[in-house]
Residue frames relative to the residue before (quaternion, step in Angstrom):
aa qw qx qy qz dx dy dz
X 1.0000 0.0000 0.0000 0.0000 0.00 0.00 0.00
X 0.6400 0.5347 -0.3335 0.4396 3.60 0.95 -0.83
X 0.6512 0.5094 -0.3215 0.4616 3.62 0.94 -0.83
X 0.6292 0.5244 -0.3300 0.4693 3.59 1.04 -0.78
X 0.6440 0.5207 -0.3141 0.4641 3.58 0.99 -0.83
X 0.6554 0.5012 -0.3072 0.4742 3.59 0.98 -0.83
X 0.6369 0.5236 -0.3234 0.4642 3.58 1.02 -0.77
X 0.6535 0.5001 -0.3100 0.4762 3.58 0.95 -0.87
X 0.6522 0.5101 -0.3152 0.4638 3.56 0.99 -0.84
X 0.6414 0.5243 -0.3253 0.4559 3.61 0.94 -0.85
X 0.6467 0.5024 -0.3182 0.4777 3.59 0.97 -0.81
X 0.6426 0.5245 -0.3216 0.4566 3.56 0.96 -0.85
X 0.6450 0.5128 -0.3193 0.4681 3.60 0.96 -0.87
X 0.6348 0.5235 -0.3256 0.4658 3.59 0.97 -0.82
X 0.6490 0.5117 -0.3082 0.4710 3.59 1.00 -0.84
X 0.6405 0.5152 -0.3171 0.4731 3.59 1.00 -0.85
X 0.6609 0.5104 -0.3130 0.4524 3.58 0.91 -0.88
X 0.6423 0.5094 -0.3306 0.4676 3.58 0.97 -0.74
X 0.6501 0.5105 -0.3121 0.4684 3.58 0.98 -0.85
X 0.6280 0.5283 -0.3320 0.4651 3.60 1.04 -0.75
X 0.6584 0.5005 -0.3080 0.4703 3.58 0.93 -0.88
X 0.6489 0.5283 -0.3110 0.4506 3.57 0.97 -0.91
X 0.7175 0.4318 -0.2369 0.4925 3.57 1.09 -0.75
X 0.4632 -0.7001 0.4322 0.3295 3.58 1.27 -0.10
X 0.4677 0.6748 -0.4365 0.3680 3.58 1.18 0.57
X 0.5165 -0.6661 0.4541 0.2887 3.56 -1.14 0.65
X 0.7775 -0.2379 0.1842 0.5523 3.59 1.04 -0.67
X 0.3158 -0.7136 0.5931 0.1981 3.52 -1.38 -0.01
X 0.1851 -0.7772 0.5959 0.0813 3.55 -0.81 1.08
X 0.1562 -0.7680 0.6177 0.0654 3.55 -0.68 1.15
X 0.0307 -0.7879 0.6147 -0.0205 3.56 -1.11 0.73
X 0.0800 0.7908 -0.6064 0.0243 3.56 -1.09 0.62
X 0.0391 -0.7505 0.6592 0.0261 3.50 -1.31 0.54
X 0.8443 -0.1198 0.0246 0.5217 3.55 -0.54 1.24
X 0.6437 -0.5620 0.2930 0.4289 3.54 0.97 1.01
X 0.2928 0.7787 -0.5036 0.2329 3.60 1.03 0.77
X 0.7444 0.3220 -0.2070 0.5472 3.61 1.24 -0.29
X 0.1744 -0.8292 0.5226 0.0937 3.59 0.17 1.24
X 0.5824 0.5876 -0.3815 0.4124 3.60 1.14 -0.50
X 0.6026 0.5558 -0.3647 0.4414 3.60 1.02 -0.70
X 0.6694 0.4903 -0.2999 0.4708 3.58 0.93 -0.87
X 0.6709 0.4987 -0.3007 0.4591 3.56 0.95 -0.86
X 0.6898 0.4858 -0.2857 0.4545 3.58 0.84 -0.96
X 0.7434 0.3947 -0.2169 0.4945 3.58 0.95 -0.89
X 0.3765 -0.7460 0.4626 0.2962 3.57 1.34 -0.05
X 0.3413 0.7108 -0.5230 0.3237 3.53 0.88 1.07
X 0.5367 -0.6200 0.4694 0.3274 3.55 -1.20 0.54
X 0.3234 -0.7743 0.5053 0.2014 3.64 -0.45 1.11
X 0.5966 0.5675 -0.3578 0.4404 3.59 1.26 -0.24
X 0.4560 0.6700 -0.4571 0.3664 3.57 1.29 -0.13
X 0.3783 -0.7482 0.5036 0.2083 3.55 -0.77 1.06
X 0.0901 0.7704 -0.6253 0.0857 3.57 -0.59 1.16
X 0.1627 -0.8072 0.5642 0.0606 3.54 -0.89 0.94
X 0.7204 0.3774 -0.2192 0.5390 3.56 1.29 -0.14
X 0.6165 -0.5377 0.4220 0.3909 3.54 -1.27 0.30
X 0.0135 -0.7667 0.6403 0.0450 3.55 -1.24 0.54
X 0.1816 -0.7556 0.6241 0.0811 3.50 -1.25 0.64
X 0.0124 -0.7773 0.6289 -0.0097 3.55 -1.09 0.74
X 0.1043 -0.8130 0.5725 0.0202 3.56 -0.52 1.22
X 0.1222 -0.7696 0.6256 0.0363 3.52 -0.81 1.12
X 0.2040 -0.7852 0.5721 0.1211 3.59 -0.43 1.17
X 0.6208 -0.5362 0.4075 0.4014 3.57 -1.20 0.42
X 0.7758 0.0895 -0.0433 0.6231 3.58 1.14 -0.67
X 0.7350 0.4178 -0.3010 0.4412 3.56 -1.00 0.77
X 0.6778 -0.5066 0.3729 0.3806 3.49 -1.38 -0.04
X 0.4825 -0.6578 0.4895 0.3081 3.61 -0.94 0.84
X 0.2611 -0.7334 0.6050 0.1672 3.55 -1.31 0.41
X 0.1004 -0.7960 0.5949 0.0492 3.54 -0.99 0.81
X 0.1164 -0.7734 0.6221 0.0365 3.51 -1.07 0.84
X 0.0869 0.7849 -0.5999 0.1288 3.53 -0.53 1.26
X 0.4738 -0.6115 0.5264 0.3528 3.54 -1.21 0.36
X 0.6652 -0.5165 0.3614 0.4001 3.56 -1.19 0.45
X 0.6588 0.5234 -0.3202 0.4353 3.59 1.02 -0.73
X 0.7211 0.3756 -0.2393 0.5306 3.60 1.21 -0.37
X 0.2242 0.8238 -0.4927 0.1680 3.56 1.24 0.42
X 0.6386 0.5439 -0.3359 0.4284 3.61 0.95 -0.80
X 0.6199 0.5588 -0.3427 0.4313 3.60 1.05 -0.70
X 0.6775 0.5292 -0.2955 0.4167 3.55 1.02 -0.78
X 0.5474 0.6363 -0.4057 0.3617 3.60 1.15 -0.34
X 0.6461 0.5278 -0.3165 0.4514 3.60 1.22 -0.37
X 0.6790 0.4640 -0.2740 0.4987 3.57 1.30 -0.07
X 0.4005 -0.6846 0.5589 0.2421 3.52 -0.98 0.91
X 0.5452 0.6480 -0.4370 0.3032 3.57 -1.02 0.67
X 0.6538 -0.4901 0.4132 0.4020 3.47 -1.42 0.01
X 0.3398 -0.7668 0.5148 0.1775 3.59 -0.75 1.07
X 0.0675 0.7296 -0.6799 0.0295 3.50 -1.16 0.79
X 0.0727 -0.7972 0.5990 0.0210 3.56 -0.87 0.95
X 0.1649 -0.7720 0.6051 0.1040 3.53 -1.09 0.72
């Protein structure tokens, strides 16, 4: 199931990147704190029931590998996102 989730997420990121290129945008920065941004979960196809207690950021550039910034306590949440890991 986890591999299927990662595959769906990777496809979603590819779709977002294509839309960014089509719109002439450099990238999209997603942010959440305690599930305050339900659109981020819906757009990135993340489980909104995942327990997060800290802020997280996920940058999807129009070209290249996404970057994710999570706190160490939310490390498990970041495994569902493709990209370069950064933890604070």
